[in-house]
Structures are given as structure tokens and as C-alpha cells.
C-alpha positions as CSV (number, residue, x, y, z in Angstrom):
1,M,2.2,34.6,23.9
2,L,2.4,30.8,23.4
3,N,-0.2,29.8,21.8
4,S,-1.6,26.7,23.2
5,A,-0.8,27.8,26.6
6,V,-4.6,27.7,27.6
7,D,-4.7,24.3,25.9
8,R,-2.3,22.9,28.2
9,P,-2.5,23.8,31.6
10,G,-0.8,20.6,32.9
11,Q,2.5,21.2,30.7
12,V,2.0,25.3,31.9
13,A,2.0,24.1,35.1
14,T,4.7,22.0,35.0
15,A,6.8,24.3,33.3
16,I,5.6,27.1,36.6
17,R,7.7,24.0,38.4
18,L,10.8,22.8,36.5
19,A,11.6,27.1,36.7
20,Q,11.2,26.9,40.0
21,V,13.5,23.5,40.7
22,L,16.6,25.8,38.4
23,D,15.9,28.6,40.7
24,N,16.8,26.8,43.3
25,D,20.1,26.7,43.9
26,L,20.4,24.2,46.6
27,A,19.1,21.8,44.0
28,I,21.6,21.3,41.6
29,A,21.8,18.2,40.8
30,Q,19.2,18.9,39.4
31,H,19.5,21.9,37.4
32,P,20.5,20.2,33.9
33,S,17.8,18.3,33.5
34,A,14.9,20.5,34.8
35,A,16.4,22.4,32.0
36,N,16.5,20.6,29.4
37,R,13.1,19.7,29.9
38,L,11.7,22.8,30.4
39,Q,13.3,23.8,26.9
40,E,11.1,20.7,25.7
41,I,8.1,22.2,27.1
42,L,8.2,25.2,26.0
43,T,8.8,24.2,22.8
44,A,6.0,21.8,22.9
45,L,3.5,25.0,23.9
46,G,5.2,27.9,21.4
47,K,4.1,25.7,18.7
48,G,0.5,25.8,19.4
49,G,-2.0,24.1,18.5
50,R,-4.1,26.5,16.3
51,S,-3.0,26.8,12.3
52,R,-2.8,30.9,11.4
53,K,-3.7,31.9,8.1
54,G,-1.2,34.8,6.6
55,K,-3.0,38.0,6.6
56,L,-2.9,37.6,2.1
57,A,-5.4,34.5,3.4
58,S,-7.3,36.1,5.4
59,V,-8.0,39.2,3.1
60,R,-8.8,36.9,0.5
61,E,-11.5,35.2,1.9
62,M,-13.4,38.2,3.8
63,T,-13.1,39.7,-0.2
64,A,-14.4,36.4,-1.9
65,G,-18.0,35.9,-1.7
């Protein structure tokens, strides 16, 4: 799932609206720009704002003491 979706509700709402534009056959002229913008937003949301540690780093942290 997208890591930062909870932290960025505005971008999630924008992505939903852009997807609705892409589903609308009457808005065919807007499809290229909507698709590009949706891809940018999904990429940004997929990167996430929190850094994740690897499993090995987590185990080392638990065992160091």
C-alpha cells in the first residue's frame, strides 16, 4: 500500500479525482494531462515520508544492549 497516503490526504483526494477524469469518456481531451499528473502523485505517495529500516537493522537494534 502507499506509505504516505495517510499523511497526505489532499494528494489522495486529487488522485481520486484524476482517476475519475480518466474514467470519463467525455473528458477525453484531458486524459493525457490527467494521466501524467496522476502518475506524478502516485509516485510521490509511493515514496513515502518515513524511512524504513531493513530487517537486519531492526534485529541489531533489538539485540544491542
